[in-house]
Structure formats: C-alpha cells, structure tokens
A tleap script that builds the chain and sets N, CA, C and O, in Angstrom:
source leaprc.protein.ff14SB
mol = sequence {
  NMET THR ASP THR PHE THR ASN ASN ASP ASN
  GLN ILE ASN PRO GLY SER ARG GLN PHE ALA
  ILE THR PRO ASP ASP ASP ASN ASP LEU PRO
  PHE VAL THR ARG ALA LEU TYR CYS ARG ALA
  ASP GLY ASP VAL VAL VAL ARG ASP GLU ALA
  GLY THR ASP LEU PRO TYR THR MET VAL GLN
  GLY ASP TYR LEU PRO PHE ARG ALA VAL ARG
  ILE LEU SER THR GLY THR THR ALA THR VAL
  TYR GLY TRP CTYR
}
set mol.1.N position { 1.013 -1.150 -0.190 }
set mol.1.CA position { 0.051 -0.082 0.218 }
set mol.1.C position { 1.028 1.387 -0.121 }
set mol.1.O position { 2.104 1.472 0.472 }
set mol.2.N position { 0.763 2.110 -0.735 }
set mol.2.CA position { 1.282 3.367 -1.009 }
set mol.2.C position { 0.610 4.437 -0.239 }
set mol.2.O position { -0.594 4.691 -0.194 }
set mol.3.N position { 1.559 4.997 0.336 }
set mol.3.CA position { 1.173 6.331 1.125 }
set mol.3.C position { 1.861 7.639 0.702 }
set mol.3.O position { 2.973 7.972 1.111 }
set mol.4.N position { 0.979 8.474 -0.297 }
set mol.4.CA position { 1.294 9.516 -0.785 }
set mol.4.C position { 1.245 10.702 -0.013 }
set mol.4.O position { 1.715 11.770 -0.405 }
set mol.5.N position { 0.689 10.535 1.071 }
set mol.5.CA position { 0.571 11.716 2.009 }
set mol.5.C position { 1.555 12.156 3.172 }
set mol.5.O position { 1.467 13.189 3.835 }
set mol.6.N position { 2.391 11.283 3.270 }
set mol.6.CA position { 3.430 11.679 4.220 }
set mol.6.C position { 4.425 12.763 3.735 }
set mol.6.O position { 5.275 13.143 4.540 }
set mol.7.N position { 4.405 13.121 2.899 }
set mol.7.CA position { 5.074 14.440 2.588 }
set mol.7.C position { 4.436 15.535 3.102 }
set mol.7.O position { 3.339 15.778 2.600 }
set mol.8.N position { 4.881 16.360 4.086 }
set mol.8.CA position { 4.295 17.725 4.631 }
set mol.8.C position { 3.693 18.651 3.637 }
set mol.8.O position { 2.665 19.276 3.898 }
set mol.9.N position { 4.381 18.760 2.388 }
set mol.9.CA position { 3.874 19.520 1.014 }
set mol.9.C position { 2.640 19.315 0.652 }
set mol.9.O position { 1.854 20.191 0.291 }
set mol.10.N position { 2.394 17.989 0.746 }
set mol.10.CA position { 1.114 17.336 0.224 }
set mol.10.C position { -0.022 17.252 1.309 }
set mol.10.O position { -1.117 16.759 1.042 }
set mol.11.N position { 0.339 17.831 2.723 }
set mol.11.CA position { -0.823 17.611 3.511 }
set mol.11.C position { -1.653 18.841 3.289 }
set mol.11.O position { -2.787 18.896 3.766 }
set mol.12.N position { -1.163 19.804 2.609 }
set mol.12.CA position { -2.142 21.147 2.425 }
set mol.12.C position { -2.719 20.932 0.930 }
set mol.12.O position { -3.691 21.637 0.658 }
set mol.13.N position { -2.334 20.206 0.098 }
set mol.13.CA position { -3.026 19.951 -1.070 }
set mol.13.C position { -4.214 19.144 -1.442 }
set mol.13.O position { -4.100 18.113 -0.778 }
set mol.14.N position { -5.165 19.081 -2.069 }
set mol.14.CA position { -6.264 18.161 -2.289 }
set mol.14.C position { -5.823 16.976 -3.004 }
set mol.14.O position { -4.720 16.893 -3.544 }
set mol.15.N position { -6.622 16.144 -2.999 }
set mol.15.CA position { -6.216 14.902 -3.737 }
set mol.15.C position { -5.860 14.881 -5.214 }
set mol.15.O position { -6.739 15.601 -5.686 }
set mol.16.N position { -5.373 14.629 -5.856 }
set mol.16.CA position { -5.113 14.647 -7.294 }
set mol.16.C position { -5.201 13.352 -7.999 }
set mol.16.O position { -4.802 13.334 -9.164 }
set mol.17.N position { -5.670 12.243 -7.464 }
set mol.17.CA position { -5.888 11.006 -8.038 }
set mol.17.C position { -7.008 10.332 -7.205 }
set mol.17.O position { -7.141 10.433 -5.985 }
set mol.18.N position { -7.846 9.578 -8.115 }
set mol.18.CA position { -8.864 8.747 -7.728 }
set mol.18.C position { -8.866 7.263 -7.939 }
set mol.18.O position { -8.041 6.797 -8.725 }
set mol.19.N position { -9.624 6.551 -7.383 }
set mol.19.CA position { -9.823 5.190 -7.577 }
set mol.19.C position { -11.229 4.459 -7.252 }
set mol.19.O position { -11.846 4.827 -6.253 }
set mol.20.N position { -11.617 3.695 -7.862 }
set mol.20.CA position { -12.623 2.928 -7.314 }
set mol.20.C position { -12.465 1.949 -6.174 }
set mol.20.O position { -11.385 1.360 -6.156 }
set mol.21.N position { -13.390 1.640 -5.151 }
set mol.21.CA position { -12.804 0.507 -4.270 }
set mol.21.C position { -13.812 -0.555 -4.374 }
set mol.21.O position { -15.029 -0.473 -4.539 }
set mol.22.N position { -13.009 -1.610 -4.237 }
set mol.22.CA position { -13.750 -2.684 -3.960 }
set mol.22.C position { -13.560 -3.200 -2.504 }
set mol.22.O position { -12.507 -3.654 -2.058 }
set mol.23.N position { -14.662 -3.073 -1.868 }
set mol.23.CA position { -14.703 -3.709 -0.425 }
set mol.23.C position { -13.906 -4.884 -0.217 }
set mol.23.O position { -14.052 -5.691 -1.135 }
set mol.24.N position { -13.137 -5.237 0.652 }
set mol.24.CA position { -12.418 -6.268 0.723 }
set mol.24.C position { -11.907 -6.594 2.209 }
set mol.24.O position { -11.146 -5.769 2.714 }
set mol.25.N position { -12.298 -7.849 3.028 }
set mol.25.CA position { -12.015 -7.935 4.311 }
set mol.25.C position { -10.487 -8.343 4.547 }
set mol.25.O position { -9.937 -8.187 5.637 }
set mol.26.N position { -9.888 -8.853 3.482 }
set mol.26.CA position { -8.417 -9.298 3.765 }
set mol.26.C position { -7.263 -8.462 2.947 }
set mol.26.O position { -6.069 -8.745 3.048 }
set mol.27.N position { -7.657 -7.629 2.302 }
set mol.27.CA position { -6.462 -6.714 1.509 }
set mol.27.C position { -6.576 -5.342 1.684 }
set mol.27.O position { -7.658 -4.829 1.398 }
set mol.28.N position { -5.657 -4.638 2.105 }
set mol.28.CA position { -5.520 -3.097 2.113 }
set mol.28.C position { -5.943 -2.548 1.021 }
set mol.28.O position { -6.102 -3.304 0.063 }
set mol.29.N position { -6.180 -1.398 0.886 }
set mol.29.CA position { -6.375 -0.463 -0.227 }
set mol.29.C position { -4.926 -0.387 -0.950 }
set mol.29.O position { -3.949 -0.624 -0.240 }
set mol.30.N position { -4.755 -0.120 -2.104 }
set mol.30.CA position { -3.730 0.086 -2.924 }
set mol.30.C position { -2.716 1.385 -2.361 }
set mol.30.O position { -1.487 1.433 -2.305 }
set mol.31.N position { -3.664 2.319 -2.006 }
set mol.31.CA position { -3.159 3.728 -1.565 }
set mol.31.C position { -3.997 4.064 -0.302 }
set mol.31.O position { -5.146 3.682 -0.083 }
set mol.32.N position { -3.204 4.864 0.507 }
set mol.32.CA position { -3.890 5.189 1.892 }
set mol.32.C position { -4.685 6.479 1.270 }
set mol.32.O position { -4.083 7.299 0.578 }
set mol.33.N position { -6.000 6.592 1.547 }
set mol.33.CA position { -6.659 7.618 1.073 }
set mol.33.C position { -6.685 9.086 1.694 }
set mol.33.O position { -6.444 9.173 2.898 }
set mol.34.N position { -6.970 10.303 0.939 }
set mol.34.CA position { -7.251 11.468 1.793 }
set mol.34.C position { -8.479 11.673 2.284 }
set mol.34.O position { -8.727 12.291 3.319 }
set mol.35.N position { -9.408 11.067 1.423 }
set mol.35.CA position { -10.700 11.061 1.611 }
set mol.35.C position { -11.638 10.074 0.735 }
set mol.35.O position { -11.342 9.725 -0.408 }
set mol.36.N position { -12.955 9.619 1.509 }
set mol.36.CA position { -13.718 8.846 0.669 }
set mol.36.C position { -14.743 9.561 0.237 }
set mol.36.O position { -15.317 10.421 0.905 }
set mol.37.N position { -15.025 9.225 -0.942 }
set mol.37.CA position { -16.308 9.572 -1.870 }
set mol.37.C position { -17.438 8.876 -1.952 }
set mol.37.O position { -17.258 7.739 -2.388 }
set mol.38.N position { -18.721 9.191 -1.646 }
set mol.38.CA position { -19.783 8.224 -1.613 }
set mol.38.C position { -20.541 8.330 -3.132 }
set mol.38.O position { -20.949 9.419 -3.535 }
set mol.39.N position { -20.648 7.419 -3.718 }
set mol.39.CA position { -21.119 7.415 -4.947 }
set mol.39.C position { -22.773 6.849 -4.917 }
set mol.39.O position { -23.672 7.186 -5.687 }
set mol.40.N position { -22.837 6.020 -3.928 }
set mol.40.CA position { -24.364 5.471 -3.992 }
set mol.40.C position { -24.365 5.228 -2.270 }
set mol.40.O position { -23.508 4.760 -1.520 }
set mol.41.N position { -25.513 5.684 -2.064 }
set mol.41.CA position { -25.878 5.708 -0.141 }
set mol.41.C position { -25.531 4.306 0.333 }
set mol.41.O position { -25.630 3.327 -0.407 }
set mol.42.N position { -25.159 4.251 1.480 }
set mol.42.CA position { -25.006 2.951 2.279 }
set mol.42.C position { -24.086 2.875 3.281 }
set mol.42.O position { -23.325 3.838 3.189 }
set mol.43.N position { -23.804 2.142 4.223 }
set mol.43.CA position { -22.562 2.255 5.236 }
set mol.43.C position { -21.405 1.844 4.592 }
set mol.43.O position { -21.476 1.042 3.661 }
set mol.44.N position { -20.242 2.342 5.014 }
set mol.44.CA position { -18.944 2.024 4.722 }
set mol.44.C position { -18.130 1.716 5.953 }
set mol.44.O position { -18.130 2.561 6.848 }
set mol.45.N position { -17.438 0.608 6.103 }
set mol.45.CA position { -16.683 0.318 7.255 }
set mol.45.C position { -15.437 0.395 6.995 }
set mol.45.O position { -14.935 -0.392 6.192 }
set mol.46.N position { -14.691 1.366 7.629 }
set mol.46.CA position { -13.396 1.787 7.186 }
set mol.46.C position { -12.331 1.311 8.531 }
set mol.46.O position { -12.645 1.283 9.720 }
set mol.47.N position { -11.118 0.990 7.977 }
set mol.47.CA position { -10.246 0.467 8.937 }
set mol.47.C position { -9.173 1.614 8.992 }
set mol.47.O position { -9.033 2.224 7.932 }
set mol.48.N position { -8.478 1.965 9.932 }
set mol.48.CA position { -7.492 2.989 9.995 }
set mol.48.C position { -6.172 2.097 10.196 }
set mol.48.O position { -6.096 0.878 10.352 }
set mol.49.N position { -5.017 3.197 10.140 }
set mol.49.CA position { -3.780 2.458 10.189 }
set mol.49.C position { -3.240 1.504 11.642 }
set mol.49.O position { -2.289 0.735 11.773 }
set mol.50.N position { -4.421 1.997 12.709 }
set mol.50.CA position { -4.209 1.276 13.831 }
set mol.50.C position { -5.096 -0.158 14.093 }
set mol.50.O position { -5.349 -0.786 15.121 }
set mol.51.N position { -5.436 -0.362 12.689 }
set mol.51.CA position { -6.330 -1.692 12.599 }
set mol.51.C position { -7.877 -1.328 13.345 }
set mol.51.O position { -8.572 -2.287 13.678 }
set mol.52.N position { -8.251 -0.280 13.528 }
set mol.52.CA position { -9.756 -0.167 14.257 }
set mol.52.C position { -10.598 0.026 13.073 }
set mol.52.O position { -10.243 0.791 12.176 }
set mol.53.N position { -11.834 -0.713 13.022 }
set mol.53.CA position { -12.751 -0.824 12.399 }
set mol.53.C position { -14.053 -0.102 12.917 }
set mol.53.O position { -14.509 -0.234 14.053 }
set mol.54.N position { -14.624 0.741 11.838 }
set mol.54.CA position { -15.762 1.542 12.364 }
set mol.54.C position { -16.595 1.641 11.161 }
set mol.54.O position { -15.979 1.625 10.095 }
set mol.55.N position { -18.032 1.752 11.114 }
set mol.55.CA position { -19.057 2.044 10.415 }
set mol.55.C position { -19.428 3.689 10.052 }
set mol.55.O position { -19.523 4.566 10.910 }
set mol.56.N position { -19.564 3.837 8.970 }
set mol.56.CA position { -20.128 5.285 8.801 }
set mol.56.C position { -21.192 5.223 7.883 }
set mol.56.O position { -21.032 4.538 6.873 }
set mol.57.N position { -22.256 5.824 8.064 }
set mol.57.CA position { -23.405 6.030 7.270 }
set mol.57.C position { -23.295 7.065 6.435 }
set mol.57.O position { -23.200 8.130 7.043 }
set mol.58.N position { -23.269 7.173 5.077 }
set mol.58.CA position { -22.773 8.002 4.021 }
set mol.58.C position { -24.296 7.776 2.906 }
set mol.58.O position { -24.892 6.737 2.620 }
set mol.59.N position { -24.532 9.064 2.523 }
set mol.59.CA position { -25.267 9.173 1.337 }
set mol.59.C position { -24.738 10.059 0.272 }
set mol.59.O position { -24.035 11.036 0.530 }
set mol.60.N position { -25.105 9.685 -1.008 }
set mol.60.CA position { -24.340 9.963 -2.397 }
set mol.60.C position { -24.085 11.660 -2.386 }
set mol.60.O position { -24.928 12.542 -2.223 }
set mol.61.N position { -23.000 11.755 -2.558 }
set mol.61.CA position { -22.221 12.915 -2.554 }
set mol.61.C position { -21.713 13.551 -1.194 }
set mol.61.O position { -21.432 14.747 -1.106 }
set mol.62.N position { -21.623 12.721 -0.219 }
set mol.62.CA position { -20.932 12.758 1.098 }
set mol.62.C position { -19.424 12.499 0.816 }
set mol.62.O position { -19.051 11.666 -0.010 }
set mol.63.N position { -18.560 13.289 1.577 }
set mol.63.CA position { -17.257 12.535 1.370 }
set mol.63.C position { -16.554 12.739 2.735 }
set mol.63.O position { -16.813 13.665 3.503 }
set mol.64.N position { -15.716 11.853 2.929 }
set mol.64.CA position { -15.229 11.377 4.369 }
set mol.64.C position { -13.708 11.643 4.223 }
set mol.64.O position { -12.946 10.992 3.508 }
set mol.65.N position { -13.282 13.021 5.247 }
set mol.65.CA position { -11.801 13.126 4.694 }
set mol.65.C position { -10.902 12.252 5.941 }
set mol.65.O position { -10.455 12.794 6.951 }
set mol.66.N position { -10.788 11.073 5.671 }
set mol.66.CA position { -10.122 10.491 6.365 }
set mol.66.C position { -8.885 9.574 5.602 }
set mol.66.O position { -9.001 9.302 4.408 }
set mol.67.N position { -7.770 9.151 6.340 }
set mol.67.CA position { -6.803 8.334 5.756 }
set mol.67.C position { -6.936 6.748 6.006 }
set mol.67.O position { -6.177 6.157 6.774 }
set mol.68.N position { -7.978 6.104 5.283 }
set mol.68.CA position { -8.227 4.707 5.255 }
set mol.68.C position { -7.300 3.966 4.685 }
set mol.68.O position { -6.769 4.356 3.645 }
set mol.69.N position { -6.934 2.711 5.304 }
set mol.69.CA position { -6.041 1.578 4.593 }
set mol.69.C position { -6.896 0.383 4.268 }
set mol.69.O position { -6.336 -0.599 3.781 }
set mol.70.N position { -8.067 0.362 4.464 }
set mol.70.CA position { -9.070 -0.780 4.188 }
set mol.70.C position { -10.404 -0.308 4.239 }
set mol.70.O position { -10.793 0.420 5.151 }
set mol.71.N position { -11.096 -0.671 3.341 }
set mol.71.CA position { -12.590 -0.566 3.666 }
set mol.71.C position { -13.213 -2.287 3.255 }
set mol.71.O position { -13.238 -2.877 2.175 }
set mol.72.N position { -13.580 -2.631 4.377 }
set mol.72.CA position { -14.172 -3.912 4.762 }
set mol.72.C position { -15.213 -4.305 3.912 }
set mol.72.O position { -15.955 -3.353 3.669 }
set mol.73.N position { -15.615 -5.564 3.256 }
set mol.73.CA position { -16.970 -5.930 2.319 }
set mol.73.C position { -17.798 -6.133 3.726 }
set mol.73.O position { -18.893 -5.572 3.679 }
set mol.74.N position { -17.555 -6.734 4.832 }
set mol.74.CA position { -18.600 -7.304 5.762 }
set mol.74.C position { -19.103 -5.866 6.256 }
set mol.74.O position { -18.389 -5.073 6.870 }
set mol.75.N position { -20.354 -5.660 5.918 }
set mol.75.CA position { -20.978 -4.561 6.541 }
set mol.75.C position { -20.983 -3.189 5.544 }
set mol.75.O position { -21.645 -2.201 5.860 }
set mol.76.N position { -20.298 -3.229 4.499 }
set mol.76.CA position { -20.144 -2.049 3.792 }
set mol.76.C position { -21.501 -2.364 2.541 }
set mol.76.O position { -21.593 -3.387 1.862 }
set mol.77.N position { -22.097 -1.613 2.519 }
set mol.77.CA position { -23.127 -1.292 1.552 }
set mol.77.C position { -23.116 -0.196 0.299 }
set mol.77.O position { -23.666 -0.332 -0.793 }
set mol.78.N position { -22.496 0.693 0.675 }
set mol.78.CA position { -22.147 1.898 0.115 }
set mol.78.C position { -21.092 1.818 -1.077 }
set mol.78.O position { -20.039 1.190 -0.969 }
set mol.79.N position { -21.554 2.664 -2.472 }
set mol.79.CA position { -20.382 2.327 -3.291 }
set mol.79.C position { -19.504 3.724 -3.113 }
set mol.79.O position { -20.044 4.830 -3.120 }
set mol.80.N position { -17.894 3.499 -2.932 }
set mol.80.CA position { -17.200 4.567 -2.396 }
set mol.80.C position { -15.801 4.622 -3.407 }
set mol.80.O position { -15.236 3.630 -3.868 }
set mol.81.N position { -15.438 5.932 -3.602 }
set mol.81.CA position { -13.958 5.922 -4.419 }
set mol.81.C position { -13.165 6.717 -3.406 }
set mol.81.O position { -13.636 7.471 -2.553 }
set mol.82.N position { -11.928 6.445 -3.619 }
set mol.82.CA position { -10.659 6.736 -2.977 }
set mol.82.C position { -10.147 7.884 -3.616 }
set mol.82.O position { -9.955 7.884 -4.832 }
set mol.83.N position { -9.855 9.089 -2.743 }
set mol.83.CA position { -8.959 10.030 -3.144 }
set mol.83.C position { -7.773 10.216 -2.669 }
set mol.83.O position { -7.675 10.291 -1.444 }
set mol.84.N position { -6.741 10.320 -3.379 }
set mol.84.CA position { -5.377 10.414 -2.807 }
set mol.84.C position { -4.508 11.268 -3.582 }
set mol.84.O position { -3.341 11.443 -3.229 }
savepdb mol mol.pdb
quit
C-alpha cells in the first residue's frame, strides 16, 4: 500500500488521483486515502492504520476526509471512491 500523504507539502493540497474501491475483508487498499467519496448511499466500514474498524453511514455526494487503509466488505453497502 502506497502512502502519498507522508510528505508535509502534500498535506495542504487536495487529492490529485482517484480510484474505485472494491471492499475487501482481507486486503488493504492500493493507496492510503485522503478522503472517501460516496457514489451510492449506504454504510462503509473503514479501517485505520491502527487496525480499528468503524462503520459510517453515507449518502451520495458525501465525502469522508479520512486516511483509510482498508474498506471492509463485511458491513459495507455503499459504493465509494478513494481520493489520494
């Protein structure tokens, strides 16, 4: 998993790339996100770098400014994109 956000210069800039997320209980995302964008309503279960999993209810158009390392398939019903 690549983390493009570790450089301090990048921390004040918006994301410049995006990717569709396929929720997966076993594998981390290819990139640590700067934010998640909700394409279709539902719940999204987000794992942080400490391994904590928490669900968020999102509606289309919402974004969650969070550095996710994994989106779990168990409990996730929303369609989300990753920004990094």
